[in-house]
C-alpha positions as CSV (number, residue, x, y, z in Angstrom):
1,M,30.2,68.2,-54.3
2,N,31.7,69.5,-51.1
3,L,33.8,66.7,-49.6
4,T,34.0,68.3,-46.2
5,S,30.2,68.2,-45.7
6,A,29.7,64.7,-47.2
7,K,28.3,62.3,-44.6
8,P,30.0,59.0,-44.4
9,E,27.9,56.1,-45.5
10,P,26.8,53.9,-42.7
11,S,29.0,50.9,-42.3
12,M,27.5,47.5,-43.0
13,P,28.2,44.8,-40.4
14,E,30.8,42.4,-41.6
15,S,28.4,39.5,-41.1
16,T,24.7,39.1,-40.8
17,E,25.1,36.1,-38.5
18,S,24.3,36.5,-34.9
19,P,27.2,36.4,-32.4
20,G,26.6,32.8,-31.4
21,S,25.9,31.4,-34.8
22,E,29.5,30.6,-35.6
23,H,29.7,28.4,-32.5
24,I,26.4,26.7,-33.6
25,T,27.8,26.0,-37.0
26,V,31.1,24.6,-35.6
27,F,29.2,22.5,-33.1
28,A,26.8,21.1,-35.7
29,D,29.8,20.3,-38.0
30,A,31.5,18.5,-35.1
31,V,28.4,16.5,-34.2
32,R,28.1,15.4,-37.9
33,R,31.8,14.5,-38.0
34,V,31.6,12.4,-34.8
35,R,28.4,10.7,-35.9
36,A,30.0,9.8,-39.3
37,E,33.1,8.4,-37.5
38,F,31.0,6.1,-35.4
39,L,29.0,5.0,-38.4
40,E,32.1,4.4,-40.4
41,M,33.8,2.3,-37.7
42,P,31.5,-0.3,-36.2
43,G,32.5,-1.2,-32.7
44,L,34.3,2.1,-32.1
45,R,34.5,2.6,-28.3
46,L,36.1,5.8,-27.0
47,T,36.4,7.6,-23.6
48,A,35.8,11.3,-23.7
49,A,39.6,11.9,-23.4
50,Q,40.3,9.6,-26.3
51,A,37.6,11.3,-28.4
52,A,39.0,14.7,-27.6
53,R,42.5,13.6,-28.8
54,L,41.2,11.8,-31.9
55,W,39.2,14.8,-33.1
56,A,41.5,17.5,-31.6
57,F,38.6,19.0,-29.6
58,D,39.1,20.7,-26.2
59,A,37.7,18.6,-23.4
60,A,34.6,20.8,-22.7
61,F,33.7,21.0,-26.4
62,C,34.1,17.3,-26.8
63,N,31.9,16.6,-23.8
64,E,29.2,18.9,-25.3
65,V,29.4,17.0,-28.7
66,L,29.2,13.6,-27.0
67,A,26.4,14.7,-24.7
68,S,24.4,15.9,-27.7
69,L,24.8,12.5,-29.4
70,V,23.8,10.7,-26.1
71,N,20.7,13.0,-25.9
72,A,19.9,12.1,-29.5
73,R,20.2,8.4,-28.5
74,F,22.8,7.8,-31.1
75,L,25.5,7.1,-28.5
76,V,25.5,5.6,-25.0
77,C,28.1,5.8,-22.3
78,T,28.9,2.5,-20.7
79,R,31.8,1.9,-18.3
80,G,33.2,5.3,-19.1
81,A,33.3,4.8,-22.9
82,F,31.0,6.0,-25.7
83,V,29.6,3.5,-28.2
84,R,26.8,3.5,-30.7
85,A,23.5,2.9,-29.0
86,T,22.8,0.0,-31.4
87,E,26.0,-1.7,-30.3
88,A,25.6,-1.4,-26.5
């Protein structure tokens, strides 16, 4: 075999996931984590800033997670704090 004429094998992508799929997975994990915390601690009432500190999320990401749970009607925001919809 002549090594100088050998064609390199095409490189395989490192991941078969689409570029945004890692964010989707991280986001879904965060939503599950926040939902579990609210289920585990009845009466939990947090502002967005408190939630971001508790779960070490940046403010924008935390707002996305909380908004998702509000849209799912799991949480409600009353007087600037998030609580489970069943406890509002």
